[in-house]
C-alpha positions, 0 to 999 in steps of 0.5 A: 502560515508560517512563512519559513516553514513554507519556503523550506518545503517549497524549495526541497521540491523545487530542487528535487523536481530540477534534479529529476528534470535534468537527470531523467529528461535532459541527460537521456535526450542528448545522448546520456541515457546510459549514465542516467539510468545507471545512476538512477537507484543511488539518486532516487534512494538519496532523495528520499533520504534527504525527504525523511531528514526534513520531514523528522527536523519539520515534524507535522504533516511532513511525517505523515506525507512520508508515511503515506509516500511509503505505501505507493509502490504502485507509482513510486520508485522502490528505493524510495518507498523502501527508504521511507517505509521505516518513518514513523512519528520521529520527532523530538517531544515539545517542552512541557510547559507549552503542553501544560498551556494547551491542556490547560486552556482546553480544560479550563483548570490547572492540570493539578486540579483535574488529575490526580497526578500527571506525568511531565515526562512523556511516554510518546511524541508523535508528529501531532500531538504527544502521550502523558501518562496520569491518574484520575480520582475515581469517586464512588459516593456509596463507599467514598469516606474519610476512613475509605479515601476515593481510588485512583486510575490510571489513564493516558493524556494525549495533547496537540502540539502548540500551533498545530492547526498553523502547521498543517495549514502551512504545509497543505497550502505548500503541498498543493503548490507542489501539486500542481507542479507535478500535474503538468508532467504528463507520465504524473498526470496519466497515472495520478489524480493528485488533486484528489490525493491530496483532498483525501489527505486533507480531509483525514488529517483533519479529522485526525486532530479532532479528538472529540472524533477520535473518541468516537471513532474508538466507541464505534471500534468498541461497539463493533466487536462487543461480541467478539473475544479476544480484543479490546479498546481503552474506553474514553474518559469524555468528562477530560477529553476535548477536541485537543485533549483526549483522556483514555483508560490505560491499558497497558500491555505488550507492544505487538513487536516485542517478540520476547515479551510475548514469549515469556508472557507464553502467548503464541506469535502465530496466534497473535498474527492469526487474530490480528489478521481475522480482526482486519477481515472483519473491519474491511469486509463486515464492518466497513469501518477499519483502524487505519494505521496499525503500526506496533506503536499502537497494537498491544497484547494483554495477557490476562489473569484466566490464562488467556490474552486479548488483542488491544488497538489504541490511537483511532485518529486515523480510520478508514471507512469502506463505502457499501461499493467499494466493499462490494468489489473487495469481496469480489476480489477476495472469493476471486483469491480464495476460489482461485478464479482469475476472472472474478479478481480481473473483475475486482479490479474494473469495480474498483478502479484499479486498471487504467483504460488502455489495460489488457484485461485478457492479458492481466487475467492470464497473469493472476492465472499464472500467479495463482498456479506458481504462488496460490498457498505458499507462506511468507517464508516460502514466497521470500525464498523464491528463486530469483530466476523464477521471478525473472522468468514470469517477468519476462513472460509478462513483460508487455504487461510490466511494461504498460503498467496498467494499475492505479491505486484510486484515492478513496482505497490509499489509506486501505492499501496503506493498512494492509502493507503495514499489517502484512509486514506485522504479521510476517514478524510475528510468524516468519510462516505466516500464511495469508491463504489459511485465513483468506480461503475460509473467509471467502468460503463464508462470503460465497456460501452467504452470496448463496443462502442470501440470493433471492429467486431472482438471482438463480433465474438470473444465473440460469437465464445467463447460462442459457444464453451462453449455451445457445450462443455457443453454436454460432461462436464456434462457427465464427472461430472457425471461419477466423481460422480459415481466414487466417485471423485468430491472433494467439495472446499466450505470452509464452507462445509469443515470447517463444515465436519472438526467439523463433523469429529471431533464429530465423532472421539470424540464420537468413542473415548467415545464408546472405552473408556466406553469398556475398562472402563467396561473390567477393572472392570469386571476384578477387580471384578474378583480379576485380578488387574494386567490386570484391571490396564493395560485395564484402562490406555489402554482405558485412553490413546485411549481416550487422543489420540482421543480427541487431 
């Protein structure tokens, strides 16, 4: 364990938690709630800035933690997630002499003997490793002679940073301590299972520093897309790969965020965004295995001599797996969204464990229905231009739902949520009018048709039996509703009606208060005219007090 690093991390979070306790717990209890609320956005942004600075300085796991936190909009304020959203592997490269030592210890040979050329200047420096360009001798014994020498093949070599295992152990040990501190606070303990999150984070992190596993991931991805044209994965050079050194075919290409170069190659950025989203629909819903780190540095566009182009994926250190039950729930969600079926969407939430136990399912379903009604089919450009007043009205309509916030993101789909969030940003940057509905609806139709075609007789019999039971129960249920109406036991749950009743109640209260005040005021005048000064003052004060209490 690196003690100084361990203490730095603990000191940062201890100071952070003490500050939050002072501003958000102590001050509101002693009468400074407005001060706490007013200063909160700037304080949270400042916290995120300080964390970002610490993460860049320390590198290692803390960069990954920042990237992870930037996706947790379900439990973190927007001031923090926005500040951390752009946090990439912003770390300085290691000295080449140190990187050389790691590589040569792994391959048991000097770099000059293993490679025809090795560039000491890194192509990229990440938190856990860095990448160098190199060339290999490719010898074909049938043609390699003194007159026809072996040709050189360009590769990229990914090498782990020195001492990275100790850094990971130190950072994870510190994070487990911080996790124990956070779990002592009931609001956090209620919404987030921090030990489970840390377990999942640790598992993926340790997998990410095993380059042999990354090579297997790349080959699995390539096999999944072997029959899909237009998608490319670099080949792994296993003869030059170990658990800490990974050598891959150099695929080159245009970075997916370089719109100028993409257009110069006569490639439509809108087509790139479409192909990208379609590959992820396949990864998530068909393969159950997806590239979990689709930031612009890991995605390239390769023009082909034939005039077409390929979408190239690199860096398979962070991948996600979607278990069969989770995939079933996600398919349910996709079909629900594609067919605008709010009941099916809410059912998928339950299957995924996205809803907390206290969630009002009827209200969630009404909210989904209203969102479909207002926003289904709109492009990203249209969604960005929505009138803020419209969102405010929607928030007022479902204020009970927003106040209770009955949602959570289970730890087993955290990295899927992160990948989808990054993917959304890339697609929108490629095509500001990108319309996700144009891709979800056809895919949902495909899933529905697969369900229909693949359904056996027992499925159809089950559906018919369920329908018959619902039809048979209709007279009894109708009679029950009529009985409850007669007894006055029917409760209206429509948020818009509730809001209208609340406003009507407020008006009635104020009218009653005005009448009461007028009565007291006239009585006070009568008493004053009758030379009853003291009773007149008392009655006037009572009338004014009644008015103030009612208006409140």
